[in-house]
C-alpha positions as CSV (number, residue, x, y, z in Angstrom):
1,M,66.0,185.0,240.2
2,K,65.9,187.9,237.8
3,I,67.2,185.6,234.9
4,Y,64.5,183.1,235.6
5,A,61.8,185.8,235.4
6,T,63.3,187.1,232.1
7,L,63.4,183.6,230.6
8,L,59.8,182.9,231.7
9,F,58.7,186.2,230.2
10,M,60.5,185.4,226.9
11,M,58.9,181.9,226.7
12,V,55.4,183.2,227.4
13,T,55.8,186.1,224.9
14,C,57.0,183.7,222.3
15,A,54.1,181.3,222.9
16,L,51.6,184.1,222.6
17,F,53.0,185.5,219.4
18,S,54.0,182.3,217.6
19,G,50.5,180.9,217.5
20,C,51.0,177.7,219.5
21,G,47.3,177.2,219.7
22,S,46.7,177.6,216.0
23,E,46.6,174.8,213.5
24,Q,49.6,174.1,211.4
25,Q,49.4,175.4,207.8
26,A,48.0,172.9,205.4
27,V,50.8,171.7,203.0
28,S,50.4,169.5,200.0
29,D,52.4,166.3,200.1
30,D,53.9,167.1,196.7
31,P,57.5,166.0,196.6
32,I,60.3,168.1,195.0
33,C,61.4,166.7,191.6
34,L,65.0,167.0,190.7
35,P,65.6,166.8,186.9
36,N,68.7,165.0,185.6
37,T,69.4,163.6,189.1
38,P,69.9,159.9,189.7
39,T,68.3,158.4,192.8
40,D,71.6,157.6,194.5
41,Q,72.7,161.3,194.1
42,A,69.4,162.5,195.6
43,M,69.7,160.0,198.5
44,Q,73.3,161.2,199.2
45,A,72.2,164.8,199.2
46,G,69.3,163.9,201.6
47,Q,71.7,162.0,203.9
48,A,74.1,165.0,203.9
49,V,71.4,167.5,204.7
50,L,70.0,165.3,207.6
51,L,73.5,164.8,209.0
52,K,74.2,168.6,208.9
53,M,71.0,169.1,210.9
54,Q,72.4,166.6,213.4
55,F,69.9,163.7,212.7
56,D,71.3,160.2,213.0
57,I,70.5,157.9,210.1
58,E,68.7,154.7,211.3
59,K,67.9,153.2,207.9
60,Y,69.4,153.9,204.5
61,D,68.0,151.6,201.8
62,T,69.2,152.5,198.2
63,D,67.1,149.7,196.6
64,A,63.9,151.2,198.1
65,G,65.1,154.8,197.9
66,Y,64.3,155.3,201.6
67,I,66.0,157.1,204.5
68,R,64.7,157.2,208.1
69,T,66.4,158.9,211.1
70,R,66.5,158.0,214.7
71,P,64.4,160.2,217.0
72,L,66.1,163.6,217.6
73,S,65.0,165.6,220.7
74,G,63.8,169.1,219.9
75,A,66.3,171.9,220.2
76,Q,66.1,174.1,223.3
77,F,66.5,177.9,223.2
78,F,70.1,177.8,224.3
79,E,71.1,175.3,221.6
80,I,71.7,178.0,219.0
81,W,73.7,175.6,216.7
82,R,70.7,173.2,216.3
83,Q,68.6,173.5,213.1
84,D,65.5,171.3,213.7
85,N,63.1,174.1,214.8
86,A,61.9,175.4,211.5
87,S,59.4,177.9,212.9
88,A,58.8,180.0,216.0
89,S,55.9,177.8,216.9
90,A,58.1,174.6,216.7
91,A,60.8,176.3,218.8
92,T,58.2,177.2,221.5
93,Q,56.8,173.7,221.5
94,A,60.3,172.2,221.9
95,N,61.0,174.5,224.8
96,L,57.7,173.8,226.6
97,Y,57.5,170.1,226.0
98,S,59.8,167.1,225.5
99,L,59.6,166.5,221.8
100,R,61.3,164.1,219.3
101,R,61.3,164.3,215.6
102,I,61.7,161.5,213.1
103,V,62.4,162.2,209.4
104,E,61.6,159.9,206.5
105,L,62.7,160.6,202.9
106,E,61.5,158.7,199.9
107,C,63.3,159.0,196.6
108,T,61.3,157.9,193.6
109,P,63.0,157.7,190.1
110,Q,60.9,158.9,187.1
111,D,62.9,158.7,183.9
112,T,65.9,161.0,184.4
113,T,64.2,162.8,187.3
114,T,64.1,161.8,191.0
115,C,61.3,163.0,193.2
116,V,62.0,163.3,196.9
117,Q,59.2,163.3,199.5
118,C,59.8,164.2,203.1
119,R,57.7,163.4,206.2
120,V,58.6,164.6,209.7
121,Q,56.8,163.0,212.6
122,V,56.7,164.8,215.9
123,L,56.4,162.8,219.1
124,R,55.6,164.3,222.5
125,L,56.4,162.8,225.9
126,S,53.4,162.0,228.0
127,I,54.0,161.5,231.8
128,P,51.0,160.7,234.0
129,E,50.1,163.5,236.4
130,A,51.0,163.1,240.1
131,P,49.5,164.9,243.0
132,I,51.9,167.1,245.0
133,E,51.4,166.6,248.7
134,G,53.9,169.2,249.8
135,A,56.8,171.2,248.7
136,G,59.2,168.8,250.3
137,Q,58.0,166.0,248.0
138,M,58.3,167.8,244.7
139,G,61.6,166.2,243.9
140,G,59.9,162.8,243.9
141,I,56.9,163.5,241.7
142,H,58.1,161.4,238.8
143,T,61.3,159.7,240.1
144,E,62.3,157.7,243.1
145,S,63.9,160.7,244.8
146,S,63.7,162.2,248.2
147,T,64.6,165.6,249.7
148,R,68.1,164.3,250.5
149,H,68.8,162.1,247.4
150,Q,67.9,162.9,243.8
151,T,67.8,160.2,241.2
152,L,66.8,160.0,237.5
153,E,65.1,156.6,238.0
154,V,61.5,156.8,237.2
155,D,59.0,155.4,239.7
156,R,58.2,151.8,238.7
157,H,54.5,152.3,238.9
158,K,54.6,155.3,236.5
159,Q,57.1,153.9,234.1
160,A,54.5,151.7,232.3
161,Q,52.3,154.8,231.8
162,I,55.1,157.0,230.2
163,E,54.8,157.0,226.4
164,W,55.6,159.1,223.3
165,L,52.4,160.4,221.7
166,D,52.1,161.4,218.0
167,A,51.9,165.2,217.9
168,G,51.4,165.3,214.1
169,P,53.7,166.3,211.3
170,D,56.1,169.3,211.1
171,H,55.4,170.7,207.7
172,D,57.8,173.7,208.2
173,L,60.7,171.3,208.8
174,E,59.7,169.1,205.9
175,R,59.8,172.2,203.6
176,K,63.2,173.3,205.1
177,I,64.7,169.8,204.5
178,L,63.4,169.6,200.9
179,E,64.7,173.1,200.1
180,R,68.1,172.3,201.4
181,I,68.3,169.1,199.4
182,Q,67.2,170.9,196.2
183,R,69.8,173.7,196.9
184,D,72.6,171.2,197.4
185,I,71.7,169.3,194.2
186,E,71.5,172.5,192.2
187,K,74.9,173.6,193.6
188,G,76.4,170.3,192.6
189,M,75.1,170.6,189.0
190,A,76.5,174.1,188.8
191,Q,80.0,173.0,189.5
């Protein structure tokens, strides 16, 4: 019981001091431009960075200079090896809500330079509210469970109402990804 109280205290403290209610910082959509870098090299660096951050690549189109990832669930506080929470606010949100992030990279050639733009879309799970008619029925709020049998099957009536809502961009993660791509490209040029 003591550990639950400590975890709850830590999450509330983090939520208060990380600015969960504040608007995200405005960030320009300026891409990073990598001089003397072919598009395929920039795409390979982008793919390597995303894979290191445990994103799965859904689409990799060299002709269009486009990479998109599959949705990745937000890292929880105990997943210290995960790198997709780029700020304290993002970490708090990922621990309070069910989140997924999708990353898109666009690599645009300009003479001997390639410009890379990153967009991170955050999706938040929305489950319809359900009244609790007693402590004995809490196990079956969202699933077809009872006090004796727990399941993960969602109630058929509620399943149609469950959806992933757009929670906006994650500018901090966008910057983090672009910085890592730029660092990896610069390391490669130095060798």
